[in-house]
C-alpha positions in Angstrom: 115.3 104.0 132.5 116.6 103.2 136.0 118.7 100.3 137.6 118.5 96.7 137.0 119.8 93.8 139.3 120.6 90.5 137.7 120.9 87.5 140.0 122.2 84.4 138.2 124.6 81.5 139.2 126.4 81.8 135.6 128.4 84.8 134.7 127.9 84.4 130.9 124.1 84.5 131.2 124.4 87.6 133.5 126.7 89.3 131.1 124.5 88.6 128.1 121.5 90.0 129.9 123.7 92.8 131.1 124.7 93.9 127.6 121.0 94.1 126.5 119.9 96.2 129.5 122.8 98.5 129.2 121.9 99.1 125.4 118.3 99.9 126.8 119.6 102.5 129.0 119.5 100.6 132.4 122.4 100.8 134.9 123.0 97.2 135.9 124.4 95.2 139.0 125.0 91.8 138.9 125.2 89.6 142.1 125.3 85.8 142.8 126.3 86.0 146.6 123.2 85.1 148.5 124.2 87.2 151.5 124.3 90.3 149.4 121.1 89.6 147.7 118.7 90.2 150.7 119.9 93.9 151.0 119.8 94.4 147.5 116.3 93.2 146.9 115.3 96.3 149.1 117.3 98.6 147.1 116.3 101.2 144.4 115.9 98.7 141.3 113.3 99.3 138.8 113.8 95.7 137.3 115.1 92.5 138.9 116.1 89.6 136.8 116.7 86.2 138.5 117.4 83.1 136.8 115.6 80.0 137.8 118.5 77.8 138.5 119.6 80.4 140.9 116.2 80.1 142.8 116.6 76.3 142.6 119.8 76.4 144.5 118.7 79.4 146.7 115.0 78.9 147.8 115.2 81.4 150.6 115.5 84.1 147.8 111.9 83.6 146.5 110.6 83.8 150.2 112.6 87.2 150.7 111.0 88.6 147.5 107.5 87.4 148.6 108.1 89.3 152.0 109.3 92.5 150.4 107.0 95.6 151.3 104.4 96.4 148.9 105.9 99.6 148.1 108.9 97.9 146.6 106.9 95.4 144.8 104.8 98.1 143.1 107.8 100.0 142.2 109.9 97.2 140.9 109.4 94.6 138.2 110.5 91.0 139.0 111.5 88.8 135.9 112.1 85.0 136.2 114.5 83.9 133.7 113.6 80.2 133.0 114.8 77.2 131.0 111.6 75.4 131.8 108.7 77.8 131.2 107.4 79.6 128.3 108.0 83.4 127.9 105.2 85.4 129.2 103.4 82.6 131.0 101.1 84.6 133.2 100.3 81.4 135.5 103.9 80.5 136.3 104.6 84.2 136.9 101.8 84.5 139.3 102.6 81.1 141.3 106.2 82.3 141.7 105.3 85.9 142.6 107.1 87.4 139.6 105.6 90.0 137.1 106.8 87.9 134.0 108.7 84.9 133.0 111.2 84.9 130.0 112.7 81.7 128.6 116.2 81.6 128.1 115.7 80.9 124.3 114.0 84.3 124.0 116.9 86.3 125.6 117.8 87.6 122.0 114.2 89.4 122.2 114.6 90.5 125.7 114.3 94.2 124.9 111.1 93.6 123.0 109.8 91.6 125.7 110.7 93.9 128.4 108.8 96.7 126.5 105.6 94.6 126.8 106.1 93.7 130.4 106.8 97.3 131.3 103.6 98.4 129.5 101.6 95.8 131.5 103.1 96.7 134.6 102.5 100.4 134.3 98.9 99.6 133.1 98.4 97.4 136.2 99.4 100.1 138.6 98.2 103.1 136.7 95.1 103.6 138.9 97.0 103.0 142.0 99.5 105.7 141.2 96.9 108.2 140.2 95.1 107.8 143.5 98.3 108.3 145.4 99.2 111.5 143.4 95.8 112.8 144.1 96.1 112.1 147.8 99.5 113.8 147.9 98.0 116.9 146.1 95.4 117.1 148.8 
């Protein structure tokens, strides 16, 4: 599946998310130190989940995500874990520069929701990836 990065203030939330991701086949890193996050964002993660309360206390992380190179943005799904917004709310995801939003109350359905998000992400970039593959072949 790849490797996931969980960024959260609370270890309990991160551990619950980590258990689900591990059962789905992801390798998991957990980070809550702002100084380490900037370098981790440009790492080789297929999935990055960030809690909204972490962003509320560390607003420059959201800016760091916005400024990531497009290659990283295309190859990584960014998920906002929120206690204020509905799961899969496309407007909030777009406004916050995330691929999807998952409400804390829906974390028990994380694997199901990630399957939907992954399908949408792959569909969004399918044409782009096809063109890149054709260019490399030429």
